[in-house]
DRENGULO-410282 format. One record per atom (N, C-alpha, C, CB): atom name; residue number from 1; z negated, y, x negated. Coordinates in steps of 0.001 Angstrom, whole numbers, always signed. Each point is the difference from the previous one (the first is absolute). Glycine has a CB too. Example, Ala and Ser with C-alpha at 12.3 -4.5 7.8 and 13.67 -1.06 7.14 Angstrom:
<nodes>
atom,n,w,v,u
N,1,-7800,-5690,-13190
CA,1,+0,+1190,+890
C,1,+0,+1200,-900
CB,1,-1246,-1173,+1892
N,2,+1966,+2223,-1542
CA,2,-60,+1190,-820
C,2,-730,+1090,+770
CB,2,+2145,-628,-1184
</nodes>
This chain:
<nodes>
atom,n,w,v,u
N,1,-3,-1125,-853
CA,1,-17,+1095,+859
C,1,+13,+1316,-895
CB,1,-1261,-1407,+1844
N,2,+454,+1342,-2854
CA,2,+5,+1139,-995
C,2,+1220,+260,-527
CB,2,-2077,-459,-564
N,3,+2854,-575,+119
CA,3,+1461,+122,-629
C,3,+743,+671,+904
CB,3,-4,-2007,-1231
N,4,-32,+1605,+2608
CA,4,+935,+600,+1064
C,4,-346,+1556,+97
CB,4,+133,-2324,+1426
N,5,-1276,+2651,-1479
CA,5,-355,+1460,+113
C,5,+590,+739,-1121
CB,5,-2113,-502,+1136
N,6,+1990,-111,-2408
CA,6,+463,+698,-1102
C,6,+1544,+185,-46
CB,6,-2017,-868,-1133
N,7,+2669,-312,+1554
CA,7,+1469,+31,+156
C,7,+394,+1049,+1001
CB,7,+151,-2419,-562
N,8,-906,+2577,+1661
CA,8,+392,+950,+1034
C,8,-146,+1486,-449
CB,8,-695,-1736,+1699
N,9,-130,+1920,-2660
CA,9,-40,+1363,-755
C,9,+1065,+180,-967
CB,9,-2352,+6,+210
N,10,+2745,-998,-876
CA,10,+1027,+187,-1015
C,10,+1378,-36,+537
CB,10,-1502,-974,-1575
N,11,+1773,+257,+2656
CA,11,+1334,-239,+507
C,11,+623,+1407,+340
CB,11,-664,-2384,+946
N,12,+40,+3235,-174
CA,12,+587,+1392,+302
C,12,+344,+739,-1228
CB,12,-1322,+133,+2037
N,13,+458,-277,-3163
CA,13,+207,+897,-1047
C,13,+1294,-581,-692
CB,13,-2593,+698,-275
N,14,+2822,-2114,+225
CA,14,+1122,-540,-568
C,14,+1208,+344,+664
CB,14,-1319,-1669,-741
N,15,+1349,+1561,+2026
CA,15,+1109,+261,+862
C,15,+525,+1576,-123
CB,15,-990,-1937,+1616
N,16,-62,+2768,-1762
CA,16,+192,+1519,-110
C,16,+693,+135,-1326
CB,16,-2123,+758,+1383
N,17,+1701,-1479,-2461
CA,17,+631,+300,-1304
C,17,+1319,-531,-6
CB,17,-2078,-11,-1157
N,18,+2566,-1077,+1941
CA,18,+1271,-530,-17
C,18,+983,+923,+767
CB,18,-1020,-2302,-205
N,19,+495,+2934,+1281
CA,19,+904,+883,+908
C,19,+99,+1337,-654
CB,19,-683,-1161,+2178
N,20,-333,+1699,-2860
CA,20,+277,+1376,-582
C,20,+216,-148,-1411
CB,20,-1355,+1163,+1645
N,21,+1305,-2192,-2395
CA,21,+240,-175,-1369
C,21,+1371,+260,-406
CB,21,-1727,-1537,+23
N,22,+2285,+2756,-5
CA,22,+1319,+127,-402
C,22,+311,+495,-1473
CB,22,+277,+368,+2399
N,23,-1468,-272,-3093
CA,23,+164,+334,-1460
C,23,+499,-1066,-759
CB,23,-1731,+1480,+141
N,24,+2513,-1307,-1196
CA,24,+374,-949,-890
C,24,-1121,-362,-980
CB,24,+2293,+814,+306
N,25,-2393,-2073,-732
CA,25,-1022,-173,-1034
C,25,+167,+781,-1212
CB,25,-246,-2124,+832
N,26,-810,+2538,-1512
CA,26,+178,+813,-1179
C,26,+736,-801,-1050
CB,26,-2080,+1301,+516
N,27,+2802,-560,-1341
CA,27,+729,-714,-1184
C,27,-1017,-259,-1033
CB,27,+2233,+1135,+386
N,28,-1771,-2226,-1150
CA,28,-823,-508,-946
C,28,-117,+959,-1100
CB,28,+567,-2229,+662
N,29,-1202,+2069,-1835
CA,29,-188,+901,-1020
C,29,+1344,+499,-683
CB,29,-2239,-1131,-286
N,30,+3288,+346,+454
CA,30,+1158,+285,-630
C,30,+1067,+188,+1187
CB,30,-719,-1322,-2237
N,31,+479,+1785,+3232
CA,31,+896,+336,+1142
C,31,+768,+1167,-53
CB,31,-1462,-1069,+1188
N,32,+1178,+2056,-2092
CA,32,+620,+1336,-73
C,32,+1384,-149,-460
CB,32,-2144,+1096,-465
N,33,+3094,-94,+697
CA,33,+1382,-101,-490
C,33,+130,-211,-1420
CB,33,+609,+1375,+1747
N,34,-1349,-731,-2452
CA,34,+82,+3,-1511
C,34,-111,-1476,-528
CB,34,-1084,+2398,-116
N,35,+333,-3215,+858
CA,35,+24,-1463,-580
C,35,+1146,-843,+360
CB,35,-2344,+76,+82
N,36,+3303,+620,+699
CA,36,+1332,-699,+421
C,36,+1245,+657,-606
CB,36,-1075,-634,+2191
N,37,+876,+1614,-3131
CA,37,+1174,+666,-607
C,37,+873,-1029,-671
CB,37,-1302,+2114,-353
N,38,+862,-3164,-157
CA,38,+651,-1025,-720
C,38,+433,-1217,+711
CB,38,-1233,+842,-1708
N,39,+1035,-796,+3020
CA,39,+354,-1182,+787
C,39,+1531,-311,+120
CB,39,-2098,+486,+1254
N,40,+2964,+561,-1582
CA,40,+1453,-419,+18
C,40,+269,-1124,-1087
CB,40,+688,+2415,+799
N,41,-1524,-2531,-1665
CA,41,+196,-1183,-1078
C,41,-538,-1346,+399
CB,41,-182,+1696,-1751
N,42,-441,-1702,+2895
CA,42,-558,-1327,+560
C,42,+1043,-922,+299
CB,42,-1853,+1104,+963
N,43,+1832,-2389,-1340
CA,43,+1122,-942,+433
C,43,+152,-971,-1032
CB,43,+1216,+1674,+1284
N,44,-224,-2622,-971
CA,44,+553,-856,-916
C,44,+1301,+443,-447
CB,44,-1231,-1718,+959
N,45,+1386,+1702,-2243
CA,45,+1219,+730,-634
C,45,+857,-782,-925
CB,45,-1310,+1961,+145
N,46,+2540,-1879,-147
CA,46,+976,-404,-1104
C,46,+351,+1176,-845
CB,46,+970,-1786,+1427
N,47,-1119,+1684,-2583
CA,47,+232,+1128,-1022
C,47,+1094,-193,-869
CB,47,-2241,+403,+12
N,48,+3171,+627,-168
CA,48,+1021,-37,-900
C,48,-139,+1111,-1004
CB,48,+1400,-1063,+1694
N,49,-802,+1035,-2922
CA,49,-35,+1234,-883
C,49,+1482,-114,-644
CB,49,-2825,+101,-573
N,50,+3549,+897,+726
CA,50,+1317,+63,-618
C,50,+865,-1036,+731
CB,50,-930,+760,-2303
N,51,+750,-1111,+3666
CA,51,+752,-901,+603
C,51,-339,-1547,-229
CB,51,+1614,+1854,-161
N,52,-2579,-2048,-703
CA,52,-420,-1435,-345
C,52,-1305,-323,+573
CB,52,+1228,+84,-2090
N,53,-1452,-1293,+2425
CA,53,-1425,-246,+493
C,53,-1084,+185,-894
CB,53,+937,-1478,+1348
N,54,-1965,+2285,-982
CA,54,-1057,+341,-936
C,54,-1374,-805,+426
CB,54,+1163,+2447,-421
N,55,-1141,-2777,+1703
CA,55,-1206,-713,+350
C,55,-407,+122,+1520
CB,55,-713,+391,-2397
N,56,-385,-1021,+2755
CA,56,-452,+202,+1380
C,56,-1360,+683,-77
CB,56,+1280,-2051,+882
N,57,-1584,+2621,+254
CA,57,-1288,+766,+203
C,57,-630,-64,+1271
CB,57,+814,+1413,-1514
N,58,-2045,-1904,+1577
CA,58,-697,+26,+1330
C,58,-1018,+1012,-62
CB,58,+387,-2358,+454
N,59,-361,+3342,+413
CA,59,-886,+1026,-19
C,59,-571,+74,+1366
CB,59,+1193,+1180,-1811
N,60,-2548,-1295,+1870
CA,60,-734,+74,+1400
C,60,-1357,+578,-193
CB,60,+1192,-2039,+904
N,61,-1624,+2558,+439
CA,61,-1147,+701,+82
C,61,-1172,-977,+107
CB,61,+1245,+1918,+1012
N,62,-2283,-1566,-1778
CA,62,-1131,-782,-42
C,62,-1332,+665,+320
CB,62,+1280,-1224,-1562
N,63,-2389,+625,+1720
CA,63,-1288,+701,+215
C,63,-58,+896,+1073
CB,63,-316,-184,-2178
N,64,+875,-262,+3366
CA,64,-43,+834,+1114
C,64,+852,+1266,-87
CB,64,-2201,-926,+320
N,65,+3220,+971,-1087
CA,65,+811,+1238,-118
C,65,-401,+891,-1244
CB,65,+241,-53,+2561
N,66,-1404,-351,-3172
CA,66,-488,+884,-986
C,66,+782,-74,-1382
CB,66,-2238,-226,+1186
N,67,+3001,-787,-1331
CA,67,+812,-371,-1329
C,67,+1135,-631,+298
CB,67,-1840,-260,-1268
N,68,+2718,+302,+268
CA,68,+1407,-730,-24
C,68,-19,-904,-1218
CB,68,+1335,+1978,+1114
N,69,-918,-3129,-925
CA,69,+223,-946,-1127
C,69,+1406,-354,-109
CB,69,-2212,-902,+256
N,70,+2646,+1005,-1393
CA,70,+1386,-400,-509
C,70,+82,-1306,-822
CB,70,+464,+2425,-59
N,71,+351,-3344,+468
CA,71,+165,-1207,-797
C,71,+1497,-159,-575
CB,71,-1881,-1082,+1470
N,72,+2131,+1416,-2648
CA,72,+1273,-66,-605
C,72,+361,-1258,-680
CB,72,-251,+2277,-216
N,73,+1514,-2822,+464
CA,73,+429,-1257,-718
C,73,+1384,+515,-653
CB,73,-1195,-1925,+1740
N,74,+1275,+2010,-2901
CA,74,+1165,+449,-616
C,74,+1079,-1145,-75
CB,74,-1431,+1683,-1294
N,75,+2738,-1253,+1358
CA,75,+1021,-1087,+91
C,75,+255,-656,-1309
CB,75,+1052,+1186,+1840
N,76,-567,-2362,-1683
CA,76,+519,-842,-1344
C,76,-1208,-668,-520
CB,76,+1888,+1655,-758
N,77,-1582,-2451,-217
CA,77,-943,-895,-828
C,77,-872,+1198,-831
CB,77,+1820,-2389,-304
N,78,-3128,+2073,+379
CA,78,-831,+903,-797
C,78,-60,+1488,+625
CB,78,+642,-1447,-2105
N,79,-340,+1472,+3350
CA,79,-160,+1499,+619
C,79,-1539,+301,+132
CB,79,+2287,-154,+1464
N,80,-2472,+1475,-1683
CA,80,-1279,+386,+152
C,80,-629,-98,+1312
CB,80,+547,+1291,-1719
N,81,-1797,-1767,+1830
CA,81,-764,+57,+1264
C,81,-972,+1078,-102
CB,81,+268,-2389,+428
N,82,-532,+3011,+726
CA,82,-1210,+981,-69
C,82,-518,+402,+1343
CB,82,+895,+907,-2096
N,83,-1955,-313,+2064
CA,83,-652,+504,+1292
C,83,-470,+1526,-222
CB,83,-860,-2502,+634
N,84,+924,+3141,+418
CA,84,-670,+1250,-67
C,84,-897,+245,+1284
CB,84,+1947,+869,-1457
N,85,-2897,+79,+1289
CA,85,-853,+350,+1179
C,85,+229,+1473,+72
CB,85,-1834,-1878,-220
N,86,+2076,+2361,+1458
CA,86,+256,+1460,+284
C,86,-938,+420,+1010
CB,86,+2380,-124,-534
N,87,-2858,+1240,+273
CA,87,-1065,+679,+1025
C,87,+55,+1474,-1
CB,87,-1569,-1853,-352
N,88,+1411,+2361,+1457
CA,88,-284,+1486,+158
C,88,-1481,+185,-342
CB,88,+1808,+366,+1868
N,89,-1978,+489,-2928
CA,89,-1448,+114,-410
C,89,-557,+1276,+739
CB,89,+388,-1144,-2413
N,90,-1246,+942,+3288
CA,90,-352,+1186,+816
C,90,-817,+949,-916
CB,90,-25,-1365,+2246
N,91,-659,+928,-3165
CA,91,-747,+894,-1100
C,91,+849,+966,-600
CB,91,-1426,-1787,-563
N,92,+2699,+1359,-3
CA,92,+859,+773,-739
C,92,+1036,+635,+1007
CB,92,-382,-1489,-2121
N,93,+739,+926,+3134
CA,93,+1013,+497,+893
C,93,+1432,-516,-493
CB,93,-1505,+2114,+547
N,94,+1519,-3051,-1454
CA,94,+1224,-577,-590
C,94,+136,-1464,+222
CB,94,-92,+1723,-1675
N,95,+1353,-2256,+1501
CA,95,+168,-1422,-25
C,95,-236,-593,-1331
CB,95,+1553,+239,+1783
N,96,-1953,-1507,-1930
CA,96,-329,-563,-1296
C,96,+663,-1477,+120
CB,96,-2363,+1479,-420
N,97,+2997,-1795,-766
CA,97,+498,-1328,-177
C,97,-518,-621,-1180
CB,97,+1932,+598,+1137
N,98,-2447,-1898,-1099
CA,98,-253,-781,-1242
C,98,+966,-1137,+9
CB,98,-2459,+610,-114
N,99,+3126,-778,-979
CA,99,+1032,-1056,-42
C,99,-328,-807,-1268
CB,99,+1850,+1415,+1241
N,100,-1766,-2729,-958
CA,100,-200,-947,-1042
C,100,+1061,-1057,+12
CB,100,-2396,+449,+99
N,101,+2882,-1016,-1186
CA,101,+1127,-1042,+8
C,101,-201,-1088,-959
CB,101,+1537,+1713,+646
N,102,-671,-2705,-559
CA,102,-21,-1177,-810
C,102,+376,+435,-1497
CB,102,+640,-1535,+2099
N,103,-250,+2511,-2398
CA,103,+344,+396,-1283
C,103,-1231,+646,-756
CB,103,+2402,+302,+849
N,104,-3524,-106,-89
CA,104,-1315,+557,-571
C,104,+84,+1558,+229
CB,104,-283,-1936,-1898
N,105,+1080,+2476,+2655
CA,105,+43,+1496,+195
C,105,-1088,+441,+1097
CB,105,+2605,+19,-619
N,106,-3222,+955,+403
CA,106,-909,+824,+906
C,106,+449,+1377,-21
CB,106,-1944,-1428,-399
N,107,+2406,+1793,+1734
CA,107,+477,+1419,+92
C,107,-758,+599,+1241
CB,107,+2434,-502,-1066
N,108,-2987,+1570,+835
CA,108,-836,+668,+916
C,108,+749,+1438,+357
CB,108,-2258,-1261,-1022
N,109,+2563,+1557,+2221
CA,109,+776,+1077,+457
C,109,-733,+780,+1169
CB,109,+2095,-1315,-728
N,110,-1906,+2539,+830
CA,110,-493,+1064,+886
C,110,+1061,+888,+536
CB,110,-2041,-61,-1236
N,111,+2016,+394,+2564
CA,111,+942,+1078,+457
C,111,-88,+55,+1521
CB,111,+1611,-330,-1998
N,112,-344,+486,+2547
CA,112,+54,+114,+1444
C,112,+1410,+310,+328
CB,112,-2382,+764,+231
N,113,+2576,-402,+1101
CA,113,+1352,+307,+687
C,113,+439,+1295,-778
CB,113,-566,-1031,+2530
N,114,+1879,+976,-2811
CA,114,+609,+1260,-581
C,114,+1507,-27,+494
CB,114,-1623,+71,-2207
N,115,+1865,+733,+3235
CA,115,+1332,+53,+535
C,115,+524,-1199,+804
CB,115,+348,+1417,-1882
N,116,-1257,-2145,+2546
CA,116,+217,-1208,+653
C,116,-33,-1227,-767
CB,116,+1181,+1288,+1375
N,117,-1401,-1140,-2739
CA,117,-202,-1353,-925
C,117,-1417,-30,-396
CB,117,+2363,-5,-1031
N,118,-2818,-1144,+744
CA,118,-1324,-239,-505
C,118,+328,+40,-1440
CB,118,-1045,-1406,+1947
N,119,+281,+2299,-2739
CA,119,+185,+139,-1479
C,119,-1425,-204,-615
CB,119,+2075,+1688,+202
N,120,-2078,-2732,-899
CA,120,-1256,-362,-809
C,120,+178,+123,-1485
CB,120,-617,-1566,+1776
N,121,-327,+2151,-2563
CA,121,+329,+36,-1542
C,121,-1440,-212,-660
CB,121,+2202,+1767,+131
N,122,-2040,-2240,-1462
CA,122,-1114,-135,-763
C,122,+411,-249,-1456
CB,122,-1262,-821,+2005
N,123,+192,+815,-2921
CA,123,+297,-188,-1356
C,123,-684,-1397,-521
CB,123,+175,+2677,-285
N,124,+518,-3238,-670
CA,124,-600,-1183,-653
C,124,+424,+28,-1451
CB,124,+18,-1384,+2147
N,125,-751,+670,-3071
CA,125,+420,-141,-1440
C,125,+1466,-660,+29
CB,125,-2577,-302,-904
N,126,+3380,+683,-128
CA,126,+1110,-565,-238
C,126,-137,-1245,-910
CB,126,+967,+2205,+416
N,127,-350,-3295,-164
CA,127,-78,-1181,-806
C,127,+794,+137,-1236
CB,127,-352,-1312,+1986
N,128,+1585,+2274,-2008
CA,128,+788,-10,-1066
C,128,-398,+1099,-956
CB,128,+1749,-1012,+1370
N,129,-2055,+2235,-824
CA,129,-314,+1166,-878
C,129,-1486,+374,-372
CB,129,+2049,+778,+1015
N,130,-2953,-1444,-6
CA,130,-1342,+311,-357
C,130,-497,+1295,+672
CB,130,+393,-1190,-2160
N,131,+620,+1895,+2603
CA,131,-242,+1242,+744
C,131,-310,-247,+1359
CB,131,+1430,+1143,-1413
N,132,-1186,-269,+2377
CA,132,-279,-32,+1429
C,132,+1477,+129,+733
CB,132,-2556,+1131,-311
N,133,+2600,-2016,+1297
CA,133,+1203,+26,+886
C,133,-398,+388,+1330
CB,133,+1117,-1721,-1269
N,134,-366,+2737,+1879
CA,134,-291,+465,+1406
C,134,+1011,-836,+840
CB,134,-810,+2523,-627
N,135,+285,-3156,+1689
CA,135,+884,-598,+947
C,135,+13,+673,+1317
CB,135,-349,-2049,-1141
N,136,+1477,+2127,+1704
CA,136,+115,+526,+1477
C,136,+863,-950,+818
CB,136,-196,+2450,-748
N,137,-373,-2848,+1706
CA,137,+764,-852,+1190
C,137,+46,+745,+1214
CB,137,-756,-2140,-841
N,138,+2083,+2227,+1316
CA,138,+163,+582,+1416
C,138,+568,-1184,+861
CB,138,+486,+2541,-828
N,139,-944,-2595,+2147
CA,139,+525,-749,+1002
C,139,+501,+856,+1146
CB,139,-1474,-1803,-715
N,140,+2761,+1816,+937
CA,140,+711,+840,+1038
C,140,+557,-876,+1166
CB,140,+647,+1681,-1843
N,141,-1074,-1509,+2992
CA,141,+597,-602,+1075
C,141,+1365,+316,+252
CB,141,-2050,-62,+810
N,142,+2924,-863,-476
CA,142,+1407,+321,+374
C,142,+142,+115,+1489
CB,142,+833,-1185,-2013
N,143,+287,+1631,+2491
CA,143,+57,+147,+1532
C,143,+402,-1277,+480
CB,143,+595,+2395,+53
N,144,-149,-3466,-845
CA,144,+319,-1241,+555
C,144,-1196,-1024,-100
CB,144,+2427,+505,-587
N,145,-3661,-19,+413
CA,145,-1245,-777,-46
C,145,-55,-697,-1462
CB,145,+21,-425,+2706
N,146,+803,+912,-3601
CA,146,-126,-471,-1400
C,146,-952,+900,-779
CB,146,+2344,-935,+77
N,147,-2748,+554,-1294
CA,147,-919,+844,-889
C,147,+678,+11,-1394
CB,147,-2247,-636,+1303
N,148,+2300,+1754,-1894
CA,148,+244,+85,-1446
C,148,-1314,+168,-760
CB,148,+2266,+1005,+440
N,149,-2277,-1828,-1465
CA,149,-1213,+106,-971
C,149,+668,+415,-1328
CB,149,-1566,-1897,+1159
N,150,+1180,+3134,-1616
CA,150,+436,+514,-1361
C,150,-1211,+79,-860
CB,150,+1919,+1349,+935
N,151,-1877,-2206,-2030
CA,151,-1122,+54,-1038
C,151,+632,+706,-1283
CB,151,-1225,-2277,+906
N,152,+559,+3223,-1244
CA,152,+282,+782,-1125
C,152,-1093,+137,-1053
CB,152,+1452,+1123,+1504
N,153,-1213,-979,-2818
CA,153,-967,+143,-1039
C,153,+376,+1187,-893
CB,153,-485,-2480,+85
N,154,-493,+3113,-510
CA,154,+78,+1141,-931
C,154,-919,-140,-1201
CB,154,+587,+1417,+1927
N,155,-158,-1276,-3202
CA,155,-622,-99,-1136
C,155,-287,+1259,-615
CB,155,+959,-2029,-172
N,156,-642,+3184,+829
CA,156,-198,+1271,-535
C,156,-668,+963,+1004
CB,156,+1962,-438,-1467
N,157,-2884,-153,+2242
CA,157,-805,+815,+912
C,157,+672,+336,+1251
CB,157,-1078,+891,-1887
N,158,+2246,-1421,+2126
CA,158,+712,+395,+1199
C,158,+1126,+828,-83
CB,158,-1929,-229,+893
N,159,+2220,+666,-2161
CA,159,+1169,+809,-260
C,159,+1318,-696,+464
CB,159,-1254,+1017,-1958
N,160,+1307,-2284,+1378
CA,160,+1114,-934,+338
C,160,-289,-1297,+494
CB,160,+1065,+1089,-1568
N,161,-270,-1630,+2471
CA,161,-305,-1297,+634
C,161,+1146,-928,-208
CB,161,-1439,+1078,+1711
N,162,+1094,-2378,-1841
CA,162,+884,-1089,-17
C,162,-199,-1012,+1192
CB,162,+43,+328,-2494
N,163,+946,-842,+2994
CA,163,-134,-855,+1159
C,163,-282,-1382,-429
CB,163,+1506,+1420,+1287
N,164,-2672,-2030,-890
CA,164,-411,-1280,-282
C,164,+415,-1046,+1102
CB,164,-1866,+1080,-1298
N,165,+1887,-642,+2466
CA,165,+465,-834,+1020
C,165,+504,+828,+1324
CB,165,-1647,-1809,-991
N,166,+2753,+1556,+1495
CA,166,+556,+634,+1202
C,166,+320,-979,+954
CB,166,+859,+1784,-1223
N,167,-1776,-2092,+2233
CA,167,+116,-1078,+893
C,167,+315,+295,+1536
CB,167,-1538,-1007,-1641
N,168,+2440,+325,+2165
CA,168,+273,+132,+1354
C,168,-621,-1052,+881
CB,168,+2010,+1065,-709
N,169,-2850,-752,+1666
CA,169,-711,-938,+708
C,169,+683,-54,+1461
CB,169,-2232,+439,-1453
N,170,+2524,-1640,+1834
CA,170,+482,-230,+1397
C,170,-728,-1200,+656
CB,170,+2285,+942,-651
N,171,-2736,-840,+1836
CA,171,-801,-789,+728
C,171,+612,-1532,-265
CB,171,-627,+2048,+1818
N,172,-295,-3005,-2214
CA,172,+337,-1332,-223
C,172,+796,-574,+1214
CB,172,-2053,-214,-1493
N,173,+3190,-518,+1268
CA,173,+786,-520,+1011
C,173,+1073,+950,+629
CB,173,-1956,-1414,+365
N,174,+2003,+2727,-913
CA,174,+928,+851,+402
C,174,+1161,+0,-1147
CB,174,-1830,+1376,+1419
N,175,+3046,-850,-1051
CA,175,+1064,+26,-1073
C,175,-239,+1067,-1060
CB,175,+1623,-823,+1689
</nodes>
């Protein structure tokens, strides 16, 4: 009997909440638009460079939309495999990428949207010269749902740049 009286008190409140509850649930901690600026890169991709197969890439949202994980598989025997984690850093207001690969490379980049492209850059020691190399990678969405990834490096503090990789991403299974 006591349970019935408690239910009779709660039932009207529950029904009232269902009828008048038109508010959308609050977004998670990473629901803001800045966390989705790089979403154009999400998907399964076939990648070419110079018209030749370069590899495949699976890029997906993880951790409730708070981060993006990339899984790269280079084409051909001995192709480089790598993973990156990408996140909008609320504290700095910038995007950050940490890349690691099967060649032992660690690359850490920071940046953000620039003219419709995601542009991230960072410095790391040069294996060849012992100095510092500045890396800049841009991802530009195409009107045809493709993405261009341009990876450049500078050994003179950004005065001149050389192209390390110019990749064309198309969704896997598309021509």
